[in-house]
C-alpha positions as CSV (number, residue, x, y, z in Angstrom):
1,X,0.1,-0.1,-0.1
2,X,1.6,3.4,-0.9
3,X,-0.3,4.7,2.6
4,X,0.4,8.4,1.6
5,X,-3.5,9.2,2.2
6,X,-6.6,8.1,4.1
7,X,-9.4,7.7,1.4
8,X,-11.9,5.1,0.1
9,X,-10.7,2.1,-1.4
10,X,-11.7,-1.6,-1.8
11,X,-12.1,-4.1,-3.6
12,X,-15.3,-4.8,-6.3
13,X,-15.4,-8.5,-7.4
14,X,-18.2,-8.9,-10.3
15,X,-19.7,-12.4,-10.3
16,X,-22.5,-13.4,-12.4
17,X,-23.8,-16.0,-15.0
18,X,-22.3,-16.1,-18.7
19,X,-23.9,-13.7,-21.3
20,X,-24.9,-11.4,-18.6
21,X,-23.2,-9.2,-19.9
22,X,-20.3,-8.9,-16.9
23,X,-17.5,-7.9,-19.0
24,X,-19.3,-5.2,-21.1
25,X,-20.0,-3.5,-17.5
26,X,-16.2,-3.5,-16.3
27,X,-15.3,-2.0,-19.1
28,X,-17.2,0.3,-18.9
29,X,-16.5,1.1,-15.1
30,X,-12.9,0.5,-16.0
31,X,-13.2,3.2,-18.7
32,X,-10.8,0.8,-21.0
33,X,-11.5,-2.3,-22.8
34,X,-10.0,-5.3,-20.3
35,X,-11.9,-8.0,-20.0
36,X,-12.7,-9.5,-23.7
37,X,-16.5,-9.0,-24.9
38,X,-18.0,-12.2,-27.7
39,X,-21.6,-13.3,-27.6
40,X,-20.2,-16.5,-26.8
41,X,-20.1,-18.1,-22.9
42,X,-17.0,-18.7,-21.4
43,X,-15.4,-15.8,-22.9
44,X,-13.8,-14.9,-19.5
45,X,-11.7,-17.8,-18.1
46,X,-9.5,-15.7,-15.6
47,X,-9.5,-13.2,-12.9
48,X,-9.1,-9.6,-14.7
49,X,-8.3,-6.5,-12.2
50,X,-9.3,-3.2,-13.7
51,X,-8.2,0.0,-11.3
52,X,-9.6,3.4,-11.1
53,X,-7.9,6.1,-8.6
54,X,-9.6,9.7,-8.1
55,X,-8.3,12.0,-6.1
56,X,-10.4,10.2,-2.8
57,X,-10.9,6.5,-4.2
58,X,-9.4,3.6,-5.3
59,X,-11.9,0.8,-6.6
60,X,-10.3,-2.6,-7.7
61,X,-12.5,-4.0,-9.4
62,X,-12.3,-8.0,-10.6
63,X,-13.7,-9.6,-13.4
64,X,-14.6,-13.0,-12.6
65,X,-15.5,-16.3,-15.1
66,X,-19.0,-16.5,-16.0
67,X,-21.0,-19.7,-13.6
68,X,-21.4,-22.4,-14.5
69,X,-20.8,-26.1,-13.5
70,X,-17.5,-27.9,-14.1
71,X,-17.7,-30.5,-17.1
72,X,-13.0,-30.6,-17.3
73,X,-10.8,-29.3,-15.0
74,X,-10.2,-26.2,-16.8
75,X,-13.5,-25.6,-16.3
76,X,-12.8,-25.9,-11.9
77,X,-10.5,-23.5,-12.4
78,X,-12.0,-20.9,-14.1
79,X,-14.7,-21.6,-10.8
80,X,-11.8,-21.5,-8.3
81,X,-11.7,-17.4,-9.4
82,X,-15.5,-17.4,-8.6
83,X,-14.9,-19.4,-5.3
84,X,-12.1,-16.6,-4.5
85,X,-14.2,-13.4,-5.6
86,X,-17.1,-14.2,-2.5
87,X,-14.4,-14.9,0.1
88,X,-11.5,-11.3,-0.7
89,X,-14.4,-8.4,-1.6
90,X,-15.2,-5.2,0.2
91,X,-18.2,-4.6,-1.9
92,X,-19.9,-8.0,-4.6
93,X,-21.8,-6.9,-8.0
94,X,-23.5,-9.3,-8.6
95,X,-24.6,-8.8,-12.7
96,X,-27.6,-10.1,-14.1
97,X,-30.2,-9.5,-16.7
98,X,-33.8,-8.6,-17.8
99,X,-34.1,-12.4,-19.1
100,X,-31.5,-15.2,-16.7
101,X,-32.9,-17.3,-14.4
102,X,-32.0,-17.3,-10.9
103,X,-32.1,-20.7,-10.3
104,X,-29.1,-21.2,-12.2
105,X,-26.5,-20.0,-9.6
106,X,-28.3,-20.4,-6.2
107,X,-25.8,-21.9,-4.8
108,X,-24.0,-18.5,-5.5
109,X,-26.3,-16.7,-4.2
110,X,-27.2,-18.9,-0.9
111,X,-22.8,-18.1,-0.4
112,X,-23.6,-14.1,-1.1
113,X,-26.3,-14.2,1.5
114,X,-24.4,-15.8,4.5
115,X,-20.8,-13.8,3.3
116,X,-22.8,-10.7,4.9
117,X,-20.5,-8.7,2.4
118,X,-22.3,-5.5,1.2
119,X,-24.0,-6.5,-2.6
120,X,-25.2,-4.6,-5.6
121,X,-27.5,-6.4,-8.3
122,X,-26.7,-4.8,-11.3
123,X,-29.9,-5.8,-13.6
124,X,-28.1,-5.2,-17.2
125,X,-29.6,-5.1,-20.2
126,X,-32.8,-2.7,-19.6
127,X,-33.1,-1.5,-22.6
128,X,-34.1,-4.7,-24.0
129,X,-37.3,-4.7,-21.0
130,X,-40.2,-2.9,-20.2
131,X,-41.0,-0.5,-17.4
132,X,-43.7,-3.1,-16.0
133,X,-41.6,-5.7,-16.3
134,X,-38.3,-4.0,-14.6
135,X,-40.7,-2.9,-11.5
136,X,-41.2,-6.9,-11.6
137,X,-38.0,-7.7,-12.0
138,X,-36.5,-6.0,-9.1
139,X,-39.2,-7.0,-6.4
140,X,-37.5,-9.8,-7.3
141,X,-34.2,-9.6,-6.5
142,X,-35.4,-7.9,-3.9
143,X,-36.7,-10.8,-2.4
144,X,-34.0,-12.6,-3.8
145,X,-31.2,-10.7,-1.4
146,X,-33.1,-8.7,0.6
147,X,-30.0,-6.6,1.9
148,X,-28.4,-5.8,-2.0
149,X,-28.4,-2.6,-3.5
150,X,-30.7,-3.2,-7.0
151,X,-29.2,-0.7,-9.9
152,X,-30.7,-1.2,-13.1
153,X,-28.3,-0.2,-16.2
154,X,-27.8,-0.8,-19.8
155,X,-23.7,-1.4,-20.0
156,X,-23.7,-1.6,-23.9
157,X,-25.5,2.0,-24.3
158,X,-23.3,3.2,-20.8
159,X,-26.9,4.2,-19.7
160,X,-27.0,4.7,-15.4
161,X,-23.0,2.8,-15.4
162,X,-22.8,6.5,-13.2
163,X,-24.9,5.1,-10.9
164,X,-23.1,1.8,-10.5
165,X,-20.1,3.7,-9.3
166,X,-21.9,6.0,-6.9
167,X,-23.4,3.0,-5.4
168,X,-19.8,1.2,-5.2
169,X,-18.0,4.9,-3.5
170,X,-21.3,4.7,-1.1
171,X,-20.7,1.1,0.1
172,X,-16.7,1.2,-0.5
173,X,-15.2,1.3,2.9
174,X,-12.5,4.0,4.1
175,X,-8.9,2.9,3.7
176,X,-5.2,3.3,2.0
177,X,-5.0,2.4,-1.8
178,X,-2.9,-1.0,-2.7
179,X,-1.9,0.1,-6.1
180,X,-0.2,3.4,-7.7
181,X,-2.5,5.6,-8.8
182,X,-1.6,5.6,-12.2
183,X,-2.1,1.7,-12.2
184,X,-4.6,0.6,-14.9
185,X,-4.3,-2.9,-14.4
186,X,-2.7,-5.9,-12.4
187,X,-2.1,-8.0,-15.3
188,X,0.9,-7.6,-18.2
189,X,1.1,-6.8,-22.1
190,X,1.5,-10.8,-22.3
191,X,-2.0,-11.3,-20.9
192,X,-4.0,-9.1,-22.8
193,X,-2.0,-9.9,-25.8
194,X,-3.1,-13.6,-25.3
195,X,-7.2,-12.7,-24.2
196,X,-6.9,-10.3,-28.2
197,X,-5.8,-13.8,-29.9
198,X,-8.2,-15.4,-28.0
199,X,-11.0,-13.1,-28.4
200,X,-10.4,-13.4,-32.6
201,X,-10.7,-17.2,-32.0
202,X,-14.1,-16.6,-30.3
203,X,-15.4,-14.6,-33.3
204,X,-14.3,-16.4,-36.1
205,X,-14.9,-20.1,-35.5
206,X,-17.8,-22.1,-34.3
207,X,-18.5,-25.2,-32.0
208,X,-15.7,-27.0,-30.3
209,X,-13.0,-25.0,-31.6
210,X,-12.5,-21.4,-29.6
211,X,-13.1,-23.9,-26.5
212,X,-9.9,-26.1,-27.5
213,X,-7.8,-23.5,-27.7
214,X,-5.1,-21.7,-25.2
215,X,-2.4,-18.9,-25.9
216,X,0.7,-19.1,-24.6
217,X,3.2,-15.7,-25.6
218,X,6.2,-17.5,-26.9
219,X,8.4,-14.2,-26.9
220,X,7.4,-10.1,-26.8
221,X,10.1,-7.8,-27.7
222,X,9.2,-4.2,-27.3
223,X,10.9,-1.7,-29.3
224,X,10.6,1.6,-29.3
225,X,8.2,1.8,-32.3
226,X,7.0,-1.8,-32.8
227,X,5.8,-4.5,-30.1
228,X,7.2,-8.1,-31.6
229,X,5.2,-11.2,-30.2
230,X,5.5,-14.7,-31.4
231,X,2.2,-16.2,-29.8
232,X,1.7,-20.2,-29.7
233,X,-2.2,-21.2,-30.6
234,X,-2.7,-24.7,-28.1
235,X,-5.4,-26.9,-29.5
236,X,-6.6,-30.4,-27.8
237,X,-7.0,-32.4,-30.8
238,X,-4.4,-33.0,-34.2
239,X,-7.6,-33.1,-36.6
240,X,-8.5,-29.0,-34.2
241,X,-5.4,-27.9,-35.6
242,X,-6.4,-27.8,-39.4
243,X,-9.6,-26.5,-38.7
244,X,-8.2,-23.6,-36.7
245,X,-5.1,-23.2,-40.1
246,X,-8.0,-23.1,-42.6
247,X,-7.3,-24.0,-45.9
248,X,-3.8,-22.4,-47.4
249,X,-3.8,-21.0,-43.8
250,X,-6.8,-18.7,-44.5
251,X,-8.1,-18.7,-41.2
252,X,-4.8,-18.1,-39.2
253,X,-4.3,-15.3,-40.9
254,X,-7.8,-13.6,-40.5
255,X,-7.3,-14.1,-36.9
256,X,-3.6,-13.1,-36.9
257,X,-4.7,-9.9,-39.2
258,X,-7.6,-8.8,-36.7
259,X,-5.8,-9.4,-33.8
260,X,-2.6,-7.6,-34.5
261,X,-5.4,-4.3,-35.4
262,X,-6.6,-4.7,-32.4
263,X,-3.5,-4.6,-30.2
264,X,-1.5,-2.0,-32.2
265,X,-5.0,0.5,-31.0
266,X,-4.6,-1.6,-27.5
267,X,-0.9,-0.6,-27.6
268,X,-0.7,2.5,-30.1
269,X,2.1,1.4,-31.5
270,X,3.2,-0.9,-34.2
271,X,2.8,-5.0,-33.8
272,X,4.3,-7.4,-35.6
273,X,2.4,-10.7,-34.6
274,X,3.5,-14.1,-35.6
275,X,1.1,-17.2,-34.9
276,X,2.2,-20.7,-34.6
277,X,-0.1,-23.6,-33.5
278,X,0.7,-26.5,-31.7
279,X,-1.8,-29.7,-30.3
280,X,-1.6,-30.2,-26.7
281,X,-3.2,-33.7,-25.9
282,X,-6.2,-32.8,-24.2
283,X,-4.8,-29.6,-22.6
284,X,-8.5,-29.0,-20.5
285,X,-7.7,-31.7,-18.3
286,X,-3.8,-32.1,-17.8
287,X,-3.0,-30.2,-14.4
288,X,0.9,-29.3,-15.8
289,X,-0.3,-27.1,-18.7
290,X,-3.1,-25.3,-16.8
291,X,-0.7,-23.6,-14.1
292,X,1.6,-22.9,-17.6
293,X,-1.4,-21.3,-18.7
294,X,-2.2,-19.7,-15.2
295,X,-4.7,-21.5,-13.8
296,X,-4.4,-22.7,-10.3
297,X,-4.8,-26.2,-9.1
298,X,-4.1,-27.9,-6.2
């Protein structure tokens, strides 16, 4: 802690089911695109921090994977990030939307009730609802989590994101900053390079391919005018390698070009990006590989 001044400071952990717009909300609150966003479930695999500092506050947001029932060790590791978010938060931001069913996450909601941690229920995507339906939904969530504050938003349209921020600031405990004021995230550039590449795979491929892929950064060299990145896309089976590369390398080239363009916007400089594809048999159930990719194992 820098401890220079006492003000409001704390950890705000964002949890919820897949496809409710958690990452869109996180990016809107932070003011930067830190979490990747696609229409597919399981887009977020890691716990990603975004740090916002002001004159008299510091909010450390933490976006977690969507709640799911694990089918293999990768997903079990993802759910550990969710469990951790329920124990080390100063404030829990539970994100829902206007159509999801709360019974999908009944266990997590019970854990929230028992935690005693101040909670804000964010009802997202209200632009797709009506005032009457929203009123009924608000009453439902008041009954589900009586101690929570309810805030309706449209994160995509940036409607009432300021209301979420003000509610957080009101609930935030007093304390010193945890990070220097100019810190945006706890993740290195290697992490964001791998996430941007993975986002393009999620966008350009269907069915199993996006979920069988993981990205490893082989090398990352920063130069004054250009960053040079070599990334390996790992797949679980040999048959997936050919699909990922495409005829004559066409699909891999498409992924590389789109990722490079986004990296250049993110870094505000030129990027040379080389993509390689390797098979790592059933890496989603391989504890050693999962540790290498940043997923903690017991």
